[in-house]
C-alpha angles and dihedrals in degrees: 000000000000121000130199115230116210122196114243111269123224120199120257114275091020103066098084100012086068095056090106102029110143134164119272121218114220129204122215092263094055115085126213093259091056090047091052091049090051090051091052089049090054090049094046100072092087089060088052089048090053088053088052090053090052095050122106131218129311092025098048129090137196114283113205126207124184128201111203122186147073138310098312098063087036087065104247111159115167100000126278091021115096120198103177095169090057093048123100098254090060094040090050091047090056093047091049092050089052091050092049105031095174095050128103104219126181119195116195123188115207094171121131124201113246095015126133130205094265091062091039092054092050091060098032097106094042099045104026113025091041087068089062093229126192092210135016128198117200123203119169110124099110093062096033089079085079094060099037134238098286097050091043092051092051091051094047090049090052093053094045093049093047092050095047092046087056090049091247118145118236136205119189122211127208113217133277113239130288107205090211089071130058104248090201091060109083092192096067117107091256092045090054092050090049090053091047090057090051089052092049091052089054092044093055099031093239128136128263135204105207104209091162092058091047091056093040091056090055091049090048089053090056101261118145106238090204088083089063096050134086089192135347096289104020125073122227125224092286091051093049089050089060091054093045091049091053090051092050091051089052093050094047096048097089095039091061 
């Protein structure tokens, strides 16, 4: 039986404003109203970032976005071939520049082929936060199957906490397909890791771009996912375009 996967929906006005929502500790002399206002203030920086993207010279500044993960955001197609300009970070960069034509936007890719979230978390402060990013995307599920759900969850939590502590907004990505697993079966190893990322997004109140659901919906509709893949576990240009399109939808949601 085929099932249709739908990406999690966030309410209007919350989707991107909640990219940096974190808990606020209150002391006995701070009432609940003040605490709520502080939480809103922590969530508001994305709105300010959007204003930065809309500014024109000489009032604009560089906005920096970092993609952290494994071989897919690094641009590996059929290993060992790398096509970074056909990978979703570059495609998204171009779409974002078209959406905000007066913005200066830097996209840095700190992804390493073959890496999992445990290794990515170990270098997160050195390689990601040192760039002083405005926004970080995290994509590790494909390789996290090697370390298991528990170790992967601990590593993702570490990266999310470190980013939020630095007042950096975070978007989590579920994986692109692996043709060796049935994407319509939510109990496969990759399906379980995809669900864990959805759960982490809810746990921390950060946003998610559900690539896995986007591909699953195509498979459920009868499309052959092979046409989106360069090899069994790496998308081709068409596959990367699906991921970039999902990211653009996410970024446009609050502007509409």
